[in-house]
C-alpha positions in Angstrom: -28.8 7.8 18.7 -25.8 5.5 17.8 -25.5 7.1 13.9 -26.0 10.8 15.3 -23.2 10.4 17.7 -20.7 9.1 15.1 -21.2 11.7 12.5 -21.0 14.3 15.6 -17.4 12.4 16.5 -16.7 12.6 13.1 -17.7 16.5 12.2 -15.4 16.9 15.6 -12.5 15.0 14.1 -12.8 17.0 11.0 -12.6 20.5 12.4 -10.1 19.8 15.2 -7.9 19.2 12.2 -9.1 22.1 9.9 -6.6 24.3 10.7 -3.9 22.2 11.1 -0.7 21.1 8.9 -1.4 19.1 6.0 -1.2 15.4 6.7 -1.7 15.9 10.6 -4.8 13.8 11.2 -2.7 10.6 10.0 0.0 11.4 13.1 -2.5 10.3 15.3 -4.6 7.0 15.7 -8.7 7.2 15.2 -10.7 4.2 15.0 -9.1 1.6 16.9 -11.4 -1.3 15.5 -11.1 -4.7 17.3 -10.9 -7.9 14.8 -10.8 -10.6 17.6 -8.7 -10.1 20.0 -6.8 -7.6 18.5 -6.8 -3.8 17.0 -6.8 -2.0 13.6 -6.6 1.5 13.0 -9.4 2.8 10.5 -9.7 6.1 9.4 -12.6 7.3 7.4 -14.0 10.7 5.8 -16.1 11.9 3.1 -19.3 10.5 2.3 -20.6 8.7 -0.6 -20.9 5.3 -2.2 -18.8 3.6 -2.9 -16.2 3.3 -0.6 -12.7 3.9 -1.6 -10.0 1.5 0.8 -6.3 2.3 0.5 -3.9 -0.3 0.7 -0.6 0.2 1.1 3.0 -1.2 0.1 4.8 -3.4 2.4 6.3 -1.7 5.1 4.0 0.9 4.9 1.6 2.1 7.1 -1.9 3.7 5.8 -0.5 7.5 5.8 1.3 6.5 2.8 -2.2 7.7 1.1 -2.0 11.2 3.0 -1.6 13.2 0.1 -4.3 11.3 -2.2 -7.1 10.0 0.7 -8.1 13.7 1.2 -8.6 14.5 -2.5 -10.8 11.2 -2.6 -12.8 12.0 0.3 -13.8 15.4 -1.1 -15.8 13.3 -4.0 -17.0 10.2 -1.7 -16.2 7.9 1.2 -12.3 7.2 1.5 -10.8 4.7 4.3 -7.1 4.1 5.0 -5.8 1.9 7.6 -2.6 0.4 9.3 -2.2 -3.4 8.8 -0.9 -5.9 11.9 1.9 -4.1 13.4 2.1 -0.7 11.5 1.4 2.1 12.1 -1.3 2.2 15.1 -2.8 -1.3 14.9 -1.9 -4.5 17.1 0.5 -7.2 15.5 -0.8 -10.0 14.5 0.2 -13.6 15.7 0.0 -14.9 12.1 1.8 -15.0 9.0 2.6 -11.6 7.4 1.5 -13.0 3.9 -1.1 -11.2 1.8 -4.0 -13.5 2.1 -4.2 -12.6 6.1 -3.5 -9.4 4.8 -7.0 -9.7 2.9 -8.6 -11.3 6.1 -7.7 -8.9 8.2 -8.9 -5.9 5.9 -12.4 -7.8 5.6 -13.1 -8.5 9.2 -12.1 -4.6 9.6 -14.8 -3.7 7.3 -17.5 -5.7 8.7 -16.7 -4.8 12.3 -16.4 -1.0 11.6 -19.4 -1.1 9.6 -18.1 0.5 6.2 -20.2 -1.5 4.0 -19.7 -2.6 0.5 -19.4 -1.5 -2.3 -15.7 -0.7 -2.4 -13.5 0.6 -4.8 -9.8 -0.8 -4.1 -6.4 1.1 -4.4 -3.2 -0.4 -3.5 0.4 -0.1 -4.3 3.1 -2.6 -4.5 2.2 -5.6 -1.9 -1.4 -3.2 -1.0 -2.0 -3.8 -5.3 -1.5 -7.7 -4.5 -3.9 -7.5 -1.9 -6.2 -5.1 -3.3 -6.3 -8.4 -6.5 -6.7 -10.8 -3.7 -9.6 -9.1 -2.0 -11.5 -8.8 -5.5 -10.9 -12.3 -6.1 -12.3 -13.2 -2.6 -15.1 -11.1 -2.4 -16.0 -10.6 -6.0 -19.7 -9.1 -5.1 -18.3 -6.8 -2.9 -15.8 -4.7 -5.2 -16.8 -2.0 -7.9 -13.2 -1.2 -9.3 -9.6 -1.4 -8.7 -6.7 1.0 -9.0 -3.2 -1.0 -9.0 -1.0 0.9 -8.3 2.4 -1.0 -9.6 1.1 -3.7 -7.9 2.8 -7.3 -6.8 3.2 -10.0 -9.1 3.6 -13.4 -8.4 5.8 -13.7 -11.8 7.3 -10.4 -11.4 10.9 -11.6 -10.2 10.8 -14.4 -12.8 10.3 -11.9 -15.8 13.1 -9.3 -14.6 15.3 -12.4 -14.2 14.9 -14.2 -17.3 16.3 -10.7 -18.9 19.1 -9.8 -16.1 20.4 -13.3 -15.5 19.0 -13.6 -11.7 19.8 -10.1 -10.8 16.3 -9.3 -9.3 16.0 -12.2 -7.1 19.7 -11.9 -5.7 19.1 -7.9 -5.2 15.8 -9.4 -3.0 17.6 -12.0 -1.3 20.5 -9.0 -0.2 17.1 -6.6 1.0 16.4 -9.7 3.6 20.3 -10.6 5.0 20.0 -6.5 4.9 16.9 -6.3 7.2 18.4 -9.0 9.3 20.7 -7.2 10.0 19.2 -4.1 11.0 16.1 -6.1 13.1 19.3 -7.3 14.9 20.3 -4.2 15.7 16.9 -2.9 16.9 17.0 -4.9 19.1 20.4 -3.8 20.9 19.1 0.0 19.9 20.4 2.4 17.2 23.0 4.7 18.2 21.9 8.3 16.8 24.6 9.0 13.7 25.8 5.3 13.8 26.7 3.5 10.4 23.7 1.2 11.3 21.5 4.3 12.2 22.5 5.7 8.7 22.1 2.3 6.9 19.1 1.2 8.7 17.1 4.1 9.2 18.2 7.3 7.9 16.1 9.9 9.7 12.6 10.7 8.7 11.1 10.2 5.7 10.9 13.5 3.8 7.9 12.2 1.5 5.6 12.3 4.9 4.3 15.7 6.7 6.5 16.7 9.4 4.3 15.2 12.3 3.7 12.0 10.9 7.8 11.3 9.8 8.9 11.7 13.1 5.8 8.9 14.4 6.9 7.3 11.6 10.4 7.7 12.4 9.6 6.5 16.1 8.0 3.1 15.3 11.0 2.3 13.0 13.5 2.5 16.0 11.6 -0.3 17.7 12.3 -4.3 17.5 8.5 -4.6 16.9 8.7 -2.7 13.4 11.9 -4.8 12.3 9.7 -8.0 13.2 6.5 -6.9 11.3 8.8 -5.7 8.2 11.0 -8.7 8.1 7.9 -11.1 8.7 6.6 -9.4 5.8 9.8 -9.8 3.6 10.3 -13.6 4.7 6.2 -14.1 3.2 7.0 -13.2 -0.4 7.5 -16.9 -1.8 4.2 -17.4 0.6 2.4 -14.5 -1.1 3.7 -15.4 -4.8 1.8 -18.6 -4.2 -1.5 -16.9 -3.1 -1.5 -14.7 -5.5 -0.9 -17.4 -8.2 -3.3 -20.0 -7.3 -6.2 -17.3 -6.8 -4.9 -15.6 -10.5 -7.8 -15.3 -12.8 -9.6 -12.8 -15.5 -11.4 -10.1 -13.6 -14.3 -10.4 -16.5 -15.6 -6.6 -16.6 -14.8 -5.2 -13.0 -13.1 -2.0 -14.5 -9.2 -1.9 -13.6 -6.9 1.0 -14.2 -3.3 0.1 -13.6 -0.4 2.6 -12.8 2.7 1.9 -14.1 6.1 3.9 -13.5 7.5 5.9 -15.9 11.0 5.8 -14.2 12.8 2.5 -13.3 14.2 2.5 -10.0 17.5 0.4 -10.1 19.1 3.1 -12.6 22.5 3.9 -11.2 22.7 7.5 -10.6 24.9 9.4 -13.5 25.1 6.3 -15.4 23.0 5.5 -19.0 20.4 3.2 -18.5 21.7 -0.5 -19.4 20.6 -2.2 -22.0 19.2 -5.1 -18.6 17.3 -1.7 -17.3 15.7 -1.1 -20.6 14.4 -4.9 -20.7 13.5 -5.4 -17.1 11.6 -2.2 -17.7 9.8 -3.6 -20.3 8.8 -7.0 -18.4 7.4 -4.9 -16.0 5.5 -2.9 -18.3 4.7 -5.9 -20.0 3.4 -7.9 -16.8 0.9 -5.1 -16.0 -0.7 -4.2 -18.9 -1.2 -8.4 -19.0 -2.9 -7.6 -15.3 -5.1 -4.8 -17.1 -5.7 -6.4 -19.9 -7.8 -9.5 -18.3 -10.4 -6.7 -17.6 -12.7 -6.1 -20.3 -12.9 -2.8 -18.8 -8.9 -2.6 -17.6 -6.0 0.1 -18.9 -2.7 0.4 -18.0 -1.7 4.1 -17.7 2.3 4.8 -17.2 2.9 8.3 -15.2 5.9 9.6 -16.6 8.5 10.8 -14.0 7.1 8.6 -11.4 9.1 5.6 -10.0 7.4 2.6 -7.7 5.5 4.4 -5.3 3.9 6.6 -7.1 1.5 7.8 -4.6 4.5 9.5 -3.2 5.7 12.0 -5.8 2.8 12.4 -8.0 -0.4 11.5 -5.8 -1.9 13.9 -8.1 -1.8 10.7 -11.1 -3.4 8.4 -8.6 -6.4 10.7 -7.4 -7.2 11.4 -11.2 -6.9 7.5 -11.5 -9.6 7.0 -8.9 -12.1 9.7 -9.9 -12.1 8.4 -13.4 -13.0 4.8 -12.0 -15.7 6.4 -10.1 -16.7 8.0 -13.2 -17.1 5.1 -15.0 -18.8 3.0 -12.3 -21.3 5.6 -11.7 -22.3 5.4 -15.5 
């Protein structure tokens, strides 16, 4: 009876969005699942096994995957969710570090009845979370698609060839965010300098309806609190990943790497320092891929760090290829 009702609700939800603008389904909450006194938003569509689970980059809600998830759902079950404090999920009283993110995701999948096996797909922070999930729950994961994943040594490698530039830039970003968070408590006046610097308007990479929801959230003190909490937890994230890192063995892994540096200065040629930093990034991601006996790294031409935003087809292809590997 419960299964029949769930299928009916899923079908009803799918039909409701069938004639809507692309991505409209990501502008509303779906299943608000209790994970111990607070709720996380989960959206799954499609049928089949393994279930593909998407983990978003730092600062991002599940809708970051709006251009990828529906195409993957045409082949198998595909789920996005909002980490604590983002999208439609409740905030968490715990630290916004990668271990707590993994604990939340595992609790969410169990509470929602989304059974393994899983293929995990993660970008940046979400890539590190996907790796940590696989190390903590190896019997539940059949494959990883890591999109420019966070790595505990990323700053060490970049600093070594840029005389500490990367760590300096990271500190400046945290300071900038602190100022924006303070302004959020007071409110952002439209068209003010603070508004333009901190908010900038609707994110053009998102569908219009989703962009408006995201804009509304970025104007709130609550959003800035969790955003800054994630930034301040970076050192803890790196310690947690370093402590957990080990070879993936025969777990299939596909790593997608950027083809264009996000640190280029517009209108100026690429510096030798930038070239060295990009080479260091690719070497690091290649090491991650080669820690699996079934690992590979793919450089996505023309893509920067958030590959699912500008080159979603590269992510869809990688997931399709991963599913094909698993089914052999």
